N, C-alpha and C positions, 0 to 999 in steps of 0.2 A: 579832779581830784584837786582840794582845795592843796595850800600850800601849807600850810599845819600837817595835813594830813600827808604830805609830802612829804616832809619833814621829819612826821613820822615813821614812816616807810625805810627812810634813809637812815634814820637810827638805827633798824634793823635788820642793815645788808647780812651781815656776819651773826649769824644765829647755830649755825650751825658745827657742833664738835668734832674734835680733832679727825675723828672717825669717821666724818662728811654725815653723822647721824643725828640725830634730836635724842640729847638725855634730860634726863631732869631737870635739872639748871635752865638750860634750852626752853626747854617747854614753863616752869617757871618762868623764865623773864619772858618770854613775848607773852603769855597770858597774864599777866602782871603791866604786860605796858600798856594790851589791848582790854584791860579790866574785864578780862574775861573767866567763866567759871564753866565751865561743864552743863548744859542743861538736861533733866533729865525727859523735858520735851522730846527731844530728838535723837536721846537715848545718848547723847557723845559722853567717849568715855577716849583717855588720848594717853595712847599709848608710850612709856616711856624707857623701859628699857628695851638697848639697844642687842642685844641677846634674845630679846621675845621677838624683836622686830628682822630681823635675820632669817632664827627658825620659821617666821609664818613664810619668807619669799622661801626658802629651802620647799621648805613643805608644801608650798603651792605647785611648787616644777617649771616654773618658769623659766625663761631663757632668755637669748639676745633676740630672737625670731618672733616675740613672741607680743600683743601688742595687749594689755590689761587695764580693765574699767575698772576704775578705782571710789565705791559710793561711799562719800559723805569722808571723804580723808583729812577732815579737823585740820589740824597745823600742818600736816605735812609728814612724822615719824615715818610711818611704810609707805608713804609717797617717795621719800629720799632714800625707798633702803630700793623698791624695785627700779626707781630713775640709775640701777649704777647695776642690775641687771638686768632690765626687757629695752627692746628696741622702742617703745611708747607706754606714757601711761596716759589714760583720759580719766580724768579726774572730776565727781559733781560733788558738790555741798551749796547745800541747802541755806545754811549760816552764812548773813550775810557779812559780816565783819572775818570769818575766818574761811571765805573764799575770795574776800580782799589779802589778805596776808599770807595764804598758799602761794601764790608767783612767788612776790616776795619771800618768804620759807624756800623756796627750793631751787630761788635762781632764775627763775624763768624771764 
């Protein structure tokens, strides 16, 4: 990773809201810093409502003994909520910009 990229990523270390999830403000800040816009080509949609994310996790019925495969984690909204509940999340992202940002967002 280049020094400039490292400095950029270091500046994004604290991206989650107080509840540990990504809200609209955090998503906007990350997207702006990455000059990122969702693309139709990859069907990207970024969930920004914490209540929606919590509801998805609750309805999935996952728990502390579960491992979850998340396809297309994007900026990590759902990933963060899953990490709070399950044993392990395996996230697969094909967008290289999002794939580089995800470990920063989730603190990996």
